[in-house]
C-alpha positions as CSV (number, residue, x, y, z in Angstrom):
1,M,-105.9,22.5,-112.1
2,F,-107.3,25.4,-109.9
3,S,-111.1,26.5,-110.6
4,F,-113.9,28.7,-108.8
5,R,-115.6,25.4,-108.0
6,S,-112.8,24.1,-106.1
7,V,-112.4,27.3,-104.0
8,A,-116.3,26.7,-103.2
9,A,-115.5,23.3,-102.1
10,L,-112.5,24.5,-100.1
11,L,-114.5,27.0,-98.2
12,A,-117.4,24.7,-97.3
13,S,-114.9,22.1,-96.2
14,A,-113.9,24.4,-93.4
15,L,-114.5,22.5,-90.0
16,H,-115.8,25.5,-88.1
17,V,-117.2,28.7,-89.1
18,S,-115.0,31.6,-88.1
19,S,-116.8,34.7,-88.3
20,A,-115.7,38.1,-87.4
21,N,-117.9,39.4,-84.7
22,A,-119.9,43.0,-84.6
23,R,-116.8,44.1,-82.7
24,G,-113.7,42.4,-83.7
25,F,-110.3,43.1,-82.1
26,Y,-107.2,42.2,-84.1
27,A,-103.3,42.5,-83.8
28,H,-101.4,43.5,-87.0
29,Y,-98.5,40.7,-87.0
30,M,-95.3,40.8,-89.1
31,V,-94.6,37.3,-90.1
32,G,-91.0,36.7,-89.6
33,G,-89.0,33.5,-89.5
34,I,-90.3,31.2,-86.7
35,I,-88.0,28.2,-85.9
36,E,-89.8,24.9,-86.4
37,G,-89.9,23.0,-83.2
38,T,-90.2,26.0,-80.9
39,D,-93.2,27.1,-79.1
40,H,-93.2,30.5,-80.6
41,A,-96.0,30.5,-82.9
42,A,-98.1,29.1,-80.0
43,R,-96.9,31.8,-77.4
44,D,-97.7,34.5,-79.6
45,I,-101.2,33.2,-80.4
46,D,-101.9,32.4,-76.7
47,D,-100.5,35.5,-75.4
48,A,-102.6,37.8,-77.7
49,S,-105.8,35.6,-76.9
50,A,-105.1,35.9,-73.2
51,L,-105.5,39.9,-74.2
52,G,-108.7,39.6,-75.7
53,F,-107.6,39.8,-79.3
54,D,-109.8,37.9,-81.6
55,A,-107.1,37.5,-84.4
56,F,-103.8,38.3,-85.9
57,A,-103.8,40.3,-89.3
58,L,-100.7,38.4,-90.7
59,N,-98.5,40.8,-92.7
60,I,-97.5,39.1,-95.8
61,G,-94.7,40.6,-98.1
62,A,-92.9,37.5,-99.2
63,P,-95.5,35.0,-100.1
64,D,-93.2,32.5,-101.7
65,A,-90.2,32.7,-99.1
66,D,-89.8,29.4,-97.3
67,W,-89.4,31.3,-93.9
68,A,-92.8,33.1,-94.6
69,T,-94.6,30.0,-95.4
70,G,-92.8,28.0,-92.6
71,A,-94.2,30.5,-90.1
72,I,-97.5,30.7,-91.5
73,K,-97.9,27.1,-91.3
74,Q,-97.1,26.8,-87.9
75,L,-99.4,29.7,-87.1
76,F,-102.5,28.1,-88.5
77,D,-101.4,24.6,-87.3
78,Y,-101.7,26.0,-83.7
79,A,-104.5,28.1,-84.1
80,D,-106.9,25.5,-85.9
81,N,-107.0,23.7,-82.4
82,T,-108.2,27.2,-80.5
83,D,-110.7,29.9,-80.9
84,F,-108.2,32.5,-82.1
85,K,-108.4,33.4,-85.7
86,L,-105.9,34.4,-88.4
87,F,-106.2,36.3,-91.7
88,F,-103.8,37.9,-94.5
89,S,-103.1,41.4,-94.7
90,V,-101.1,41.6,-98.0
91,D,-98.4,44.0,-98.2
92,F,-98.0,45.9,-101.5
93,Y,-95.0,47.8,-100.2
94,Q,-92.9,44.8,-100.1
95,E,-94.6,42.5,-102.9
96,S,-96.4,44.6,-105.3
97,N,-97.8,41.7,-107.6
98,I,-101.0,40.9,-106.7
99,D,-101.2,37.6,-108.2
100,A,-98.3,36.6,-106.0
101,Y,-100.6,36.1,-103.0
102,N,-103.1,34.1,-105.0
103,K,-101.6,30.5,-103.6
104,L,-101.4,31.7,-100.4
105,L,-104.8,32.5,-100.1
106,Q,-106.1,29.2,-101.9
107,D,-104.0,27.2,-99.4
108,Y,-105.5,28.7,-96.2
109,V,-108.9,30.3,-96.7
110,G,-110.4,26.8,-95.9
111,R,-108.6,26.4,-92.6
112,P,-110.7,26.5,-89.5
113,S,-109.0,29.2,-87.9
114,Y,-109.2,31.5,-90.9
115,L,-111.3,34.5,-90.3
116,R,-114.5,35.2,-92.0
117,A,-116.9,38.1,-92.0
118,G,-120.0,39.6,-93.5
119,D,-123.6,38.2,-94.8
120,D,-121.8,35.6,-96.9
121,N,-119.2,34.4,-94.2
122,Y,-116.2,35.2,-96.8
123,P,-112.7,35.1,-95.9
124,V,-111.4,38.3,-94.8
125,V,-108.4,39.7,-96.9
126,S,-106.8,43.0,-95.8
127,S,-103.7,45.0,-97.1
128,F,-101.0,47.4,-96.4
129,S,-102.0,50.0,-99.0
130,V,-103.7,49.3,-102.3
131,G,-100.3,49.4,-104.2
132,E,-101.1,50.8,-108.0
133,H,-104.0,48.6,-108.1
134,D,-107.2,50.3,-109.2
135,P,-111.0,48.7,-108.4
136,A,-111.2,47.0,-111.7
137,R,-108.0,45.1,-110.8
138,F,-109.0,44.3,-107.3
139,R,-112.1,42.8,-108.8
140,K,-110.6,40.8,-111.3
141,W,-108.2,39.4,-108.4
142,K,-111.3,38.4,-106.1
143,W,-112.5,36.3,-109.1
144,E,-109.5,34.9,-110.0
145,S,-108.0,34.1,-106.6
146,L,-111.1,32.8,-104.8
147,G,-114.0,33.0,-107.3
148,D,-115.2,36.3,-105.6
149,Q,-115.7,34.7,-102.4
150,M,-113.6,37.4,-100.4
151,Y,-114.3,40.1,-97.9
152,L,-112.0,42.4,-98.8
153,L,-110.9,45.1,-96.3
154,P,-107.9,46.8,-97.8
155,N,-106.0,49.7,-96.2
156,A,-107.0,52.4,-98.5
157,D,-104.9,55.5,-97.5
158,N,-103.3,55.7,-100.6
159,A,-106.3,55.2,-102.8
160,P,-106.9,57.9,-105.1
161,G,-109.8,60.1,-103.9
162,Y,-109.8,58.3,-100.4
163,S,-109.3,61.8,-98.8
164,N,-113.0,62.6,-99.7
165,P,-114.5,59.3,-98.1
166,G,-118.2,60.3,-99.2
167,S,-117.6,60.5,-102.9
168,W,-114.8,57.5,-102.8
169,F,-117.3,55.1,-101.2
170,Q,-120.1,56.1,-103.8
171,G,-117.7,55.3,-106.7
172,D,-116.0,52.4,-108.2
173,W,-114.0,51.7,-104.8
174,G,-117.5,51.3,-102.9
175,N,-118.5,48.8,-105.4
176,T,-115.2,46.7,-104.9
177,V,-114.4,46.8,-101.2
178,D,-116.3,45.2,-98.4
179,G,-115.0,47.6,-96.0
180,V,-111.7,49.6,-95.2
181,F,-108.7,49.6,-92.8
182,G,-107.5,52.9,-91.6
183,W,-103.6,53.2,-90.8
184,E,-102.3,56.7,-90.7
185,T,-105.1,57.9,-88.3
186,A,-103.4,55.9,-85.5
187,W,-101.0,58.8,-84.9
188,P,-100.6,62.6,-85.4
189,W,-98.9,63.4,-88.6
190,G,-96.3,65.2,-86.7
191,G,-94.3,68.4,-87.3
192,N,-92.5,71.1,-85.1
193,Q,-94.8,71.0,-82.1
194,P,-96.9,68.5,-80.0
195,E,-100.2,67.6,-81.7
196,N,-102.9,65.3,-80.4
197,V,-104.3,62.4,-82.1
198,S,-107.7,62.9,-84.0
199,S,-110.6,60.8,-84.7
200,G,-111.9,63.3,-87.3
201,F,-111.2,61.5,-90.4
202,D,-112.2,58.1,-88.9
203,T,-115.3,59.6,-88.2
204,E,-115.9,60.7,-91.7
205,V,-114.6,57.3,-93.2
206,L,-116.9,55.0,-90.7
207,N,-120.1,57.3,-91.6
208,A,-119.4,57.2,-95.4
209,A,-118.7,53.3,-95.4
210,H,-122.2,52.9,-93.4
211,S,-123.9,54.9,-95.7
212,Q,-122.9,52.2,-98.3
213,G,-123.5,49.4,-96.2
214,K,-119.6,48.8,-95.8
215,T,-117.6,48.4,-92.7
216,Y,-114.6,50.3,-91.2
217,M,-111.5,48.9,-89.2
218,A,-109.9,51.6,-87.1
219,P,-106.1,51.5,-86.2
220,L,-104.7,51.7,-82.6
221,S,-101.0,52.2,-81.8
222,P,-98.8,54.0,-79.3
223,L,-96.1,55.5,-81.4
224,Q,-94.3,55.2,-84.3
225,F,-90.3,55.4,-84.2
226,K,-87.9,54.0,-87.2
227,D,-84.1,54.3,-87.6
228,C,-83.4,51.6,-90.2
229,C,-83.6,50.9,-93.9
230,G,-83.1,54.6,-94.8
231,Q,-85.9,56.0,-92.9
232,K,-85.5,58.0,-89.5
233,N,-88.9,58.9,-88.3
234,Y,-91.3,59.6,-85.3
235,R,-94.8,60.1,-84.9
236,I,-95.8,61.1,-81.4
237,G,-96.3,58.6,-78.8
238,E,-96.5,60.4,-75.5
239,V,-100.3,59.9,-74.3
240,N,-101.2,58.7,-78.1
241,L,-102.2,55.3,-77.0
242,P,-104.8,56.4,-74.1
243,Q,-106.0,59.2,-76.1
244,R,-106.6,57.1,-79.2
245,M,-108.5,54.3,-76.7
246,A,-111.0,57.0,-75.4
247,Q,-111.6,58.0,-79.2
248,L,-112.0,54.7,-80.4
249,L,-114.4,53.7,-77.6
250,T,-116.7,56.7,-78.3
251,L,-116.5,56.0,-82.2
252,S,-117.3,52.4,-81.9
253,P,-116.0,51.2,-85.3
254,D,-117.0,47.7,-86.8
255,F,-113.5,46.3,-86.0
256,V,-110.1,47.7,-84.4
257,E,-106.8,46.8,-85.5
258,F,-103.6,47.3,-82.9
259,I,-100.6,48.2,-84.4
260,T,-98.8,46.2,-83.9
261,W,-98.3,42.9,-82.2
262,N,-94.5,42.6,-82.9
263,D,-93.1,45.2,-85.5
264,A,-89.9,46.0,-83.9
265,G,-88.8,48.4,-86.8
266,E,-91.5,50.9,-86.1
267,S,-91.3,50.5,-82.3
268,H,-94.9,49.9,-81.9
269,Y,-95.0,46.4,-80.4
270,I,-96.5,44.7,-77.5
271,G,-95.5,41.2,-77.9
272,N,-92.7,38.9,-78.3
273,I,-89.6,40.1,-80.8
274,W,-88.2,36.4,-81.5
275,S,-84.6,36.6,-82.5
276,E,-84.9,34.4,-85.3
277,S,-87.7,36.9,-86.8
278,Q,-85.5,40.1,-86.0
279,V,-82.3,39.9,-88.3
280,N,-81.7,43.6,-88.8
281,E,-78.9,44.7,-86.5
282,D,-79.8,48.2,-86.7
283,I,-83.4,47.7,-85.3
284,K,-82.2,45.3,-82.7
285,K,-80.3,48.2,-81.2
286,Y,-83.5,50.3,-80.4
287,A,-86.3,47.7,-80.3
288,N,-86.0,44.2,-78.2
289,N,-87.7,42.6,-75.4
290,E,-84.6,42.9,-73.2
291,D,-83.7,46.5,-73.1
292,W,-86.9,47.9,-74.8
293,P,-89.8,45.7,-73.5
294,H,-93.4,47.1,-74.2
295,F,-95.3,44.3,-72.2
296,G,-96.3,47.0,-69.7
297,W,-98.8,48.1,-71.9
298,Q,-100.6,44.9,-72.1
299,P,-103.0,45.2,-69.0
300,L,-104.2,48.6,-70.7
301,I,-104.8,46.7,-74.1
302,A,-106.8,43.9,-72.3
303,S,-108.9,46.6,-70.6
304,F,-109.4,48.7,-73.8
305,G,-110.4,45.4,-75.8
306,N,-113.1,44.5,-73.3
307,A,-114.6,47.9,-72.9
308,Y,-114.8,48.1,-76.9
309,K,-116.4,44.6,-77.4
310,H,-119.0,45.5,-74.6
311,G,-119.7,48.9,-75.9
312,H,-118.4,50.9,-72.9
313,G,-116.7,54.2,-72.8
314,P,-113.3,55.3,-71.4
315,D,-115.2,55.4,-67.9
316,G,-116.3,51.9,-68.5
317,M,-112.9,50.3,-68.8
318,R,-112.0,47.9,-66.0
319,P,-108.9,45.7,-65.1
320,Q,-109.1,42.6,-66.7
321,S,-107.7,40.8,-63.4
322,D,-108.4,41.0,-59.7
323,D,-106.6,44.2,-59.3
324,E,-108.3,47.2,-58.4
325,V,-105.8,49.1,-60.6
326,I,-103.6,48.4,-63.6
327,G,-101.6,50.4,-65.8
328,A,-98.2,51.6,-67.0
329,M,-95.7,54.5,-67.4
330,W,-93.3,55.3,-70.2
331,Y,-91.0,57.8,-71.0
332,R,-87.9,58.4,-73.4
333,T,-84.3,57.9,-72.1
334,F,-83.0,61.4,-73.0
335,L,-84.3,64.8,-73.1
336,S,-85.5,66.1,-76.5
337,S,-83.6,69.3,-75.7
338,G,-80.4,67.3,-75.4
339,S,-77.8,66.2,-77.9
340,C,-77.4,62.8,-79.3
341,N,-74.7,61.1,-81.8
342,G,-76.5,61.4,-85.3
343,N,-79.5,62.9,-86.7
344,K,-82.8,63.3,-84.6
345,P,-85.7,61.6,-86.5
346,A,-88.0,63.7,-88.6
347,N,-90.7,65.2,-86.4
348,W,-88.8,65.1,-83.2
349,K,-89.8,68.6,-82.1
350,S,-93.2,67.1,-81.6
351,A,-92.0,65.1,-78.8
352,V,-92.6,66.1,-75.0
353,D,-90.4,65.5,-72.2
354,A,-92.9,63.9,-70.0
355,V,-93.6,61.0,-67.8
356,N,-96.6,59.6,-69.4
357,W,-99.0,57.1,-67.4
358,A,-102.3,55.7,-68.2
359,L,-104.3,53.7,-65.0
360,V,-107.3,52.0,-65.3
361,V,-109.5,51.9,-61.8
362,D,-112.1,49.4,-61.0
363,Q,-115.4,50.3,-60.4
364,G,-116.5,51.9,-57.2
365,V,-112.9,52.7,-56.2
366,T,-112.4,56.4,-55.5
367,D,-109.7,56.8,-53.2
368,F,-106.8,56.6,-55.0
369,K,-104.3,58.9,-56.4
370,V,-101.0,58.9,-58.7
371,R,-98.0,60.3,-57.8
372,V,-95.6,61.0,-60.2
373,S,-91.8,61.3,-59.6
374,S,-88.9,62.3,-61.6
375,G,-85.1,62.7,-60.8
376,G,-86.2,62.2,-57.0
377,Q,-88.8,65.1,-57.1
378,I,-92.5,64.8,-57.2
379,I,-93.6,66.6,-60.3
380,S,-97.6,65.8,-60.3
381,E,-100.4,64.2,-58.0
382,T,-103.6,63.3,-59.6
383,K,-106.8,62.0,-58.1
384,L,-107.8,58.8,-60.1
385,S,-111.6,58.1,-60.9
386,P,-113.1,54.7,-62.1
387,G,-112.1,53.7,-65.5
388,L,-109.5,55.3,-67.8
389,N,-107.1,58.0,-66.2
390,Y,-103.9,59.2,-68.3
391,A,-101.8,62.1,-68.6
392,A,-98.1,63.5,-69.6
393,S,-96.7,65.0,-66.6
394,A,-94.3,67.4,-67.6
395,G,-91.1,68.6,-66.1
396,V,-88.9,65.4,-66.5
397,R,-85.6,65.6,-64.8
398,Q,-82.3,63.7,-65.4
399,G,-82.5,60.3,-63.2
400,A,-85.0,57.8,-62.0
401,Q,-88.5,58.0,-63.1
402,K,-91.4,56.6,-61.0
403,I,-95.3,56.7,-60.6
404,E,-96.9,55.4,-57.3
405,V,-100.4,54.8,-56.7
406,V,-101.5,55.9,-53.2
407,R,-104.4,55.3,-51.0
408,G,-104.1,57.6,-48.0
409,N,-100.5,57.3,-47.0
410,T,-99.9,53.7,-48.3
411,V,-98.5,53.2,-51.6
412,V,-100.4,50.3,-53.2
413,K,-98.6,49.9,-56.6
414,V,-95.5,51.2,-58.4
415,A,-94.1,51.5,-61.7
416,K,-90.3,52.2,-61.9
417,S,-87.6,53.0,-64.6
418,A,-85.3,50.4,-65.8
419,K,-83.1,52.8,-67.4
420,Q,-82.4,56.6,-66.2
421,V,-83.2,59.7,-68.1
422,T,-80.1,61.9,-69.2
423,D,-79.6,65.0,-71.0
424,G,-77.9,63.4,-73.9
425,S,-77.5,60.0,-75.5
426,E,-75.0,57.9,-77.7
427,H,-78.0,57.3,-79.7
428,C,-81.0,59.3,-81.3
429,F,-83.6,56.7,-80.3
430,Y,-87.0,57.9,-79.6
431,N,-88.8,54.5,-78.5
432,F,-90.1,54.4,-75.1
433,Q,-89.1,52.7,-72.0
434,V,-92.5,51.4,-70.9
435,A,-92.7,50.1,-67.1
436,G,-96.0,48.2,-65.9
437,L,-97.6,48.9,-62.6
438,E,-96.4,46.1,-59.9
């Protein structure tokens, strides 16, 4: 029979202390099937660790499914022998029964690689929404699942009263959570015109959380585009990623969670999309590593993570390699004014026809400029400074897209399009083509 005493013993028996540091940098990880005997779990962990991520937040929506428990076991078995950590983010949109996650928590919180935080070094448990559960239900769950030994860090965007963080943290929720995780502030809400992402609400939440001795985990993401499962939505990408990076380096939240490592369905992935994990045929059409790779964003993510952990601002971002400059460009494959078969996604009018780019220049390097070409014509030239540089270069034309980093008359590095821009498309896909600097 399970007991609170067994929870305490389980936690105490962990081989290593796996604490969240003062500036933890995590990636949201959609748990899908992983074929046993492959190196897919190991490669995901190694790749994320190489970029500076400290942990995966494992999104769990089917806690009893064999494919999920098999993947989770492979991830923990590999992570236990590394410095990389894992923690659960329970998905109440997929499985609303809060007690359905109990066994999974009890089986894994004592593992060496399970992430812990706070003065009591409790295992971290996050969530995607709070479902329909009130603070009393969460407190009951903490006791019944882990004997109250839980560092609860839920996404509270849908929690009643959360729009007023000051009073929310002073009330019953503040007596229940150890911190909160943002999600919706990763992007502008959208609408009929372009809009920049804002850190205004993040600032309110951070200040309210800190006033009550709680923490805040802020979200970072490049875009959101979904065309499946009855939903067709776009939340602006463009230069959302570098804008948000600059905001979070200024805000300096307790933790940052990147959305996401591998969520192909919403197009905000930067890692591997394994075939066994991606079984939805509609999603495969607009999000995959073959035709829509996002690996080109990875050097920017690594640069951000290092700056964040060391308390630097955007001017303090540096290449995490021997290169003098790193970065990427990204663009859509058809003009927003053009036609496409089917309906365009919600908020499509907020999209901007631009060649988006972000570059990080090393300290002391002041003689670079970036030249942006679209359809064979130069549409912008910009002098680069050390640290983070970015822009959405307007005036996109049909044809090939390219950015060049130039020193004097010499092209030092280039990012080139793999797909050309057209005035229309067979599909209304608002995912980005991402090309890394080479």
